[in-house]
Structures are given as structure tokens and as C-alpha cells.
N, C-alpha and C positions, 0 to 999 in steps of 0.2 A: 443669945444667939448661938454662942459657941456650944452650949450644952445641947441644943436642938441639933446642931450639925453632928455632934459626936452620936446622938441617939439615932439619928437617921443612917449614919455610917454603920452602926452596930447592927440595925435591922437588915440593911443591905448584905452585910457579911454573913448574918444567920441565914438569910434567904438563899445566898449563893452556896452555902454549904449544904443546905437541905435539898436543893434541886437535883443533884446527882443522885442522892438516895432515892427520890421520888421516881426518878427515871428508870432506876434499877427495879423497883418494886413494880412499875407499871409494865415494864417489858417482860418481867417474868410472869406476872399473872396474865397478860394478854396471850402470851405464846402457849402457855399451859392450857388456859381455857379454849383457845382455838384448836388445840391438838385433840382435847377431848371431845369438843363439838364435832370435829371431822370424823373421829372414830365412832362416835354415836350415830352420825349420819350414814356412814358406811354400814354399820351393824343394823340400822333400821331398814336398809335397802337389801340386806341379806338376812332375812329372819331365821334361816337355819343356821347360820353362823352365831347370830345373837342367841339362839336357844342352846346350842352347844356350849358357848361361854357361860350362860346362866346356870346350865346344869353342872358345869365344872365347879363353878363358884359355890353354889349351894351345896355340892358334895363335900367341899372343904369347910365352908362356914355353917352349913345347916340352914334351916328355914326360920330359925328363931330371930327376932329382931333384937335390938339393943334396947335394954330397959333404961329409961331416964325418968326420974320423977320430976314433977313440977318444980320449977325454980332451981333445977340442979345446975351448978356451974362446974365444968370440967376445965382444969387448967393443966397444961403440959409443961413440965419442968425441963425446959430446953438445956438449961446449965447441967442439969444432972445427967441427961441423956448423952451430952457431949463428953462427959467425963466419967462414963461408966467403965470401971475396970474390967468387967467381964467381956466388954467389946473392944477396949483400946488398951494395949500395954502402956503403962506410964502415960495416963490420959491427961495429966496436967502439963506435960512437957510439949514444946512446939517441936513436932517431929515430922516435917513434910515427907521425909524419906519413907514413912511407913506406907505410902500410897505407891511406891515404885514397883511393887509386885502385882499390880492390877493387870488383868486381862485385857481391858478396853484402853485403846489408845486414845487419850484426851486431846491429842494435837490434831485431830481431824484426818488421820490416815484411815480410820475405819468409816465406811460409807454411812452408817447409821449415826455418826456425829457430825456430819457435814452441815446439817441445819443449824447447828449451834456455833459455827465460825471455825476458824483454824488460828493457831499460832498464838501470838500475844493478845489478840482482840477476842479470844474465845469467850463465849457466854458464861458469866459467872453463875448463872442460874441453872447450868446443865444438871449437876447432881440432884438438885431439888426437882427438876423435871423428870428425871429419870425414875424417882422414887414416887412422885405425885400422880403423874398420868396414869400409872397402873392402878394406884389405889382409888383414884377419883372414878375411873371407868369401871372397876370392879364394884365400887360402891353404887354406882348408878345401875349396874345391871343386876345387883343383889336386891 
């Protein structure tokens, strides 16, 4: 009986540790997808703006599609991207001060950042959203 209690306790601890991670993932994917959905709805209601955006994207990327052969697996090496010395000076060191010279105020003083919250409770997915929404929307338009 004691072994069973220990096993159940361990499962409960694992589940409690995993729940916040799931909440962060769900929050990030829901907000990004709803933003892209809203942008696409606005573009569909304004075809001249959508045509202008498509023309600009095709002017930069061209009309060629991405070639992918059957059964091709593409893996992104996130570890290497985060430690690229051409992007980051001393990439293996923890240096939060490297972000002090940014133009955007992440504390919610700029109006474009208010949807992400303010202060200590600001959304941790904000940097991902700033990058992904533009890429996803451009991909849909291309």
C-alpha cells in the first residue's frame, strides 16, 4: 500500500509541474492564431490592401514555391540559433543587459504592447508573437 501511495504522489507532482507549461503553450498558440485570423479577415474584406501586401511579398520572395521532396524532414536547431556568435556577442553567457538598448518598451508603455499585459505579469510569449504573426501572415498571403 505504501508503494502505491508513493506512486500516486509522484504522478500528482508530475502533473502539477506539467500544467503551467501546458497553459503557457495554449495561451501562446491561441493568441497568435487569433491575431492571424483577425488580420486575414480584415484583408479579405479589403481586397486592394491584400493585393498590395501580396505584391510586396512576391516582390521580395518571388513566385517560386519551396521545393520539398517526399518524406523530407526539416528540423530546426534551436540550440544553435540561440547561440549563434554572428547574432549574439558571447552567446553562451547569461547577459540580460544585452536587451537594454532595444527601441521597444516591453513594460507596456508603448500602445502596441498593451495587449501583452504590463509589468511583472507581461506575457512571456510576446517576442514569439512579434516574430511569428508577421511570418505566418506573409506565408498565408504568399
